[in-house]
C-alpha positions as CSV (number, residue, x, y, z in Angstrom):
1,M,-0.1,-0.1,0.0
2,S,2.8,2.6,1.1
3,S,4.7,1.7,-2.3
4,R,1.7,2.1,-4.3
5,L,1.2,5.4,-2.8
6,A,4.8,6.4,-3.2
7,S,5.0,5.6,-7.0
8,A,1.5,7.9,-7.5
9,T,3.1,10.2,-5.5
10,R,6.1,10.3,-7.8
11,S,4.2,10.2,-10.7
12,S,1.5,13.3,-10.2
13,P,2.7,16.3,-11.0
14,A,4.7,18.8,-9.0
15,R,2.9,21.5,-7.2
16,V,3.9,25.0,-7.8
17,R,4.4,26.1,-4.3
18,P,4.1,30.0,-3.3
19,D,7.5,30.0,-2.6
20,D,8.8,28.6,-6.0
21,P,12.1,30.5,-7.1
22,P,10.8,31.2,-10.8
23,R,7.2,32.1,-9.6
24,A,8.3,34.5,-6.8
25,R,10.5,36.2,-9.1
26,A,7.8,36.7,-12.0
27,Q,5.8,38.5,-9.2
28,R,8.7,40.6,-8.2
29,L,9.2,41.5,-11.9
30,K,5.2,42.1,-12.1
31,K,5.0,44.3,-9.0
32,A,8.4,46.3,-10.1
33,A,6.6,47.0,-13.5
34,A,3.7,48.8,-11.9
35,H,5.6,50.9,-10.0
36,L,7.9,52.0,-12.5
37,A,5.1,52.0,-15.4
38,P,3.9,55.8,-14.4
39,T,7.7,57.3,-14.4
40,L,8.6,55.3,-17.8
41,T,5.3,56.8,-19.6
42,M,6.3,60.3,-18.3
43,V,10.2,60.2,-19.1
44,A,8.7,58.8,-22.6
45,I,6.2,61.6,-23.5
46,L,8.5,64.2,-22.3
47,A,11.3,62.6,-24.8
48,V,8.3,62.7,-27.7
49,W,7.4,66.0,-26.5
50,E,11.2,67.6,-26.5
51,T,12.3,65.6,-30.1
52,A,8.7,67.2,-31.6
53,C,9.6,70.2,-30.6
54,R,13.4,69.9,-32.1
55,L,12.2,68.3,-35.2
56,L,9.6,70.5,-36.1
57,H,10.8,73.8,-34.8
58,V,8.2,74.9,-32.5
59,P,9.0,78.5,-31.5
60,E,9.2,78.6,-27.3
61,F,6.6,81.1,-27.2
62,L,4.5,78.6,-28.3
63,L,5.3,75.5,-26.9
64,P,9.0,75.2,-25.2
65,P,10.7,71.9,-25.1
66,P,11.5,70.3,-21.5
67,S,14.6,71.5,-21.6
68,A,13.7,75.1,-22.0
69,I,11.5,74.8,-19.0
70,V,14.2,73.2,-17.1
71,R,16.6,76.0,-17.9
72,A,14.1,78.8,-17.4
73,G,13.7,77.1,-13.8
74,F,16.8,77.3,-12.9
75,A,17.1,81.0,-14.0
76,M,15.0,81.8,-11.3
77,S,16.6,82.7,-8.3
78,G,15.9,80.3,-5.1
79,S,14.6,83.2,-3.0
80,E,11.7,83.6,-5.9
81,W,11.3,80.6,-6.1
82,V,10.8,79.8,-2.0
83,G,8.5,83.3,-2.1
84,H,5.7,81.8,-4.9
85,I,5.8,78.4,-3.5
86,T,5.1,79.2,0.2
87,S,2.6,81.8,-0.6
88,T,0.5,79.3,-2.7
89,L,0.9,76.6,-0.2
90,R,0.0,78.9,2.5
91,V,-3.4,80.0,0.8
92,A,-4.3,76.4,-0.1
93,L,-3.9,74.8,3.4
94,E,-5.3,77.6,5.2
95,G,-9.1,77.5,2.7
96,Y,-8.5,73.6,2.6
97,T,-8.6,73.7,6.3
98,V,-11.4,76.0,6.6
99,S,-13.2,74.2,4.4
100,I,-12.6,70.4,6.2
101,L,-13.8,72.4,9.3
102,I,-17.1,73.9,8.0
103,S,-18.1,71.3,6.1
104,L,-18.0,68.1,7.9
105,P,-20.2,69.7,10.8
106,L,-22.5,70.9,8.2
107,A,-22.6,67.3,6.3
108,T,-23.3,65.5,9.7
109,M,-26.4,68.1,10.3
110,L,-27.5,67.7,6.5
111,A,-27.8,63.8,6.9
112,L,-29.7,63.9,10.1
113,S,-32.1,66.5,9.3
114,P,-34.2,66.2,6.0
115,V,-35.8,69.4,7.2
116,L,-32.0,70.9,7.1
117,S,-31.0,69.2,4.1
118,R,-34.0,70.3,1.8
119,T,-33.7,74.0,3.0
120,V,-29.6,74.0,2.7
121,Y,-28.8,72.0,-0.2
122,P,-30.1,74.0,-2.8
123,I,-28.3,76.6,-1.8
124,L,-24.8,74.8,-1.6
125,V,-26.0,73.7,-5.4
126,V,-26.3,76.9,-6.7
127,I,-22.8,78.3,-4.7
128,H,-21.1,75.2,-6.6
129,S,-22.6,76.0,-9.8
130,T,-21.3,79.4,-9.6
131,P,-18.0,80.1,-11.6
132,I,-15.6,80.9,-9.3
133,V,-13.8,83.4,-11.8
134,A,-16.5,85.3,-12.3
135,V,-17.1,85.9,-8.3
136,A,-13.7,86.2,-7.4
137,P,-12.9,89.7,-8.4
138,I,-16.2,90.7,-6.5
139,I,-15.2,88.6,-3.4
140,V,-11.6,90.7,-3.7
141,V,-13.3,93.9,-4.0
142,T,-15.6,93.2,-0.7
143,L,-12.8,91.8,1.4
144,G,-9.8,93.3,0.3
145,V,-6.4,93.1,-1.4
146,S,-5.0,90.6,1.5
147,D,-5.2,86.5,2.3
148,L,-8.3,86.5,3.4
149,P,-10.1,86.4,-0.1
150,R,-8.0,83.8,-1.7
151,V,-8.8,81.7,1.4
152,V,-12.1,82.6,1.0
153,I,-11.7,81.5,-2.7
154,T,-9.8,78.4,-2.2
155,S,-12.5,77.1,0.8
156,I,-15.3,78.1,-1.8
157,I,-13.8,75.4,-4.4
158,T,-13.0,72.6,-2.0
159,F,-15.9,73.1,0.0
160,F,-18.7,71.3,-2.0
161,P,-16.9,67.9,-2.3
162,L,-16.7,67.4,1.0
163,V,-20.1,68.2,2.2
164,I,-21.6,65.7,-0.5
165,S,-19.2,62.7,-0.3
166,T,-19.5,62.8,3.9
167,T,-23.0,63.4,4.0
168,T,-23.4,60.4,1.6
169,G,-21.0,58.4,3.6
170,I,-23.1,59.1,6.7
171,L,-26.3,58.0,5.0
172,S,-24.9,54.8,4.1
173,T,-25.0,53.3,7.3
174,P,-26.5,50.3,7.9
175,D,-30.1,50.5,9.6
176,E,-29.6,47.6,11.1
177,L,-26.6,49.0,12.9
178,V,-28.6,52.2,14.0
179,E,-31.8,50.4,15.4
180,L,-29.6,48.2,17.2
181,S,-27.4,51.2,18.7
182,R,-30.9,53.0,19.8
183,S,-31.8,49.6,21.3
184,L,-28.8,49.8,23.4
185,R,-29.6,53.2,24.1
186,A,-26.8,54.8,22.7
187,T,-27.0,58.4,22.5
188,R,-26.8,60.2,19.6
189,G,-23.6,61.3,20.1
190,R,-22.0,58.0,20.3
191,E,-24.4,57.0,17.5
192,I,-22.5,59.3,15.3
193,L,-18.9,59.3,16.5
194,Q,-18.8,55.5,16.9
195,I,-21.2,54.0,14.2
196,R,-22.1,56.7,11.5
197,L,-18.7,58.6,11.1
198,P,-16.6,55.3,10.6
199,Y,-18.5,54.5,8.0
200,A,-18.4,57.7,6.5
201,V,-14.4,57.5,6.4
202,P,-13.7,56.4,2.7
203,H,-15.9,58.9,1.7
204,I,-14.3,61.4,3.7
205,F,-11.1,60.9,2.5
206,S,-12.1,60.3,-1.1
207,A,-13.6,63.6,-0.9
208,L,-10.1,64.9,0.6
209,K,-7.9,63.6,-1.8
210,V,-10.4,65.5,-4.2
211,S,-10.3,68.5,-2.6
212,I,-6.4,68.8,-1.6
213,T,-5.7,69.2,-5.5
214,L,-8.9,71.7,-5.7
215,A,-7.2,73.9,-2.8
216,V,-3.9,74.5,-5.3
217,V,-6.6,75.0,-8.1
218,G,-8.3,77.3,-5.7
219,A,-5.3,79.3,-4.6
220,V,-4.0,79.9,-8.3
221,V,-7.3,81.3,-9.3
222,A,-7.1,83.9,-6.4
223,E,-3.5,84.6,-7.2
224,F,-4.7,85.6,-10.7
225,V,-7.0,87.5,-9.3
226,A,-5.4,89.7,-6.9
227,A,-2.0,88.8,-5.3
228,E,2.1,90.2,-5.7
229,R,3.8,86.6,-4.9
230,G,2.9,82.9,-5.7
231,L,2.9,80.6,-8.4
232,G,-0.3,81.8,-10.2
233,Y,0.7,85.4,-10.1
234,A,4.0,84.0,-11.3
235,I,2.6,82.1,-14.4
236,L,0.5,85.4,-15.2
237,F,3.4,87.8,-14.8
238,A,5.3,85.4,-17.0
239,T,2.7,84.8,-19.4
240,S,2.1,88.8,-19.8
241,T,6.0,89.2,-20.8
242,F,6.0,86.6,-23.3
243,K,8.5,84.3,-21.0
244,I,6.5,80.9,-21.7
245,P,9.2,78.3,-20.4
246,Q,9.1,80.3,-17.0
247,A,5.3,80.0,-17.2
248,F,5.6,76.2,-17.6
249,A,8.6,75.8,-15.0
250,C,5.7,77.1,-12.5
251,L,3.3,75.2,-13.9
252,A,5.2,72.0,-13.4
253,V,5.7,73.3,-9.5
254,L,2.2,73.4,-9.1
255,V,1.4,70.2,-10.2
256,M,4.2,68.5,-8.2
257,M,2.6,70.6,-5.2
258,S,-0.7,69.1,-6.0
259,L,0.9,65.4,-6.5
260,I,2.7,65.7,-3.1
261,L,-0.5,67.0,-0.8
262,F,-2.5,64.2,-2.8
263,R,0.2,61.3,-1.3
264,L,0.1,62.9,2.5
265,V,-3.3,62.5,2.2
266,V,-3.4,59.2,0.9
267,T,-0.5,58.2,3.4
268,A,-2.9,60.0,6.2
269,Q,-5.3,57.4,5.6
270,M,-2.8,54.4,5.4
271,L,-1.6,55.4,8.8
272,L,-4.9,56.3,10.9
273,F,-7.5,54.3,8.7
274,P,-5.9,51.5,7.3
275,W,-9.1,49.4,7.6
276,S,-11.0,52.2,5.3
277,L,-8.9,51.1,2.4
278,P,-9.6,47.9,-0.3
279,R,-7.8,44.9,0.8
280,E,-5.3,45.0,-1.9
281,R,-4.1,48.3,-0.8
282,R,-3.4,48.1,2.9
283,N,0.2,47.4,2.5
């Protein structure tokens, strides 16, 4: 019996174990390719861009090649870069913070009060539908030329996604859990903090990721209207003097700023609320 079992075992095909070297190597290569794909794509785009500008002899005032943009960036002094970046970043973060502090409590009240929702929600839709570029000059005239109108403009742009996503997340709480908490005589505060808000965390962070990039957009829009410093002001000044490579350099820095801020929000979710992420993204 044991000899037949041994022969059957020898004749059966060998199973591929998870720690098999070829399979493990293929998994590592696949993971490395997934990580390198965005970088390689960007390098390819820049190479095509540079080659096309040189072969077609495109004037720099129409579309500068990446090499000219890099030269224009290094032509600006370090103090200029620090001043512009600090100004834009400060306004973006201040407007973003104000928007969070207002939108989260308001979203909670809208989710728990149907009367308030029917009253306030149409007003929020009207505010969101109004072009901020058209309203920005009025806000500057009303509030004066300072950081305050720029923070207000940034808050208005980032406000709506936070309210809508948070309200949706709070309302997505299963009714069974709400009824169970009420049967256990949980207070309304504990129901919100321990049941409803945890279910809303994925929705809240989805809105936070969108809003942090919109905060940079809001800061730049505000700087287009009234500012003496900032990356938006630098772009406006560069284009008015036909220094297009310099404008593209400032635009590239704005893109990098948005990507870094977006990544910081993603990291905060991974560190503080890892359970709110999909299973494949928790590591």
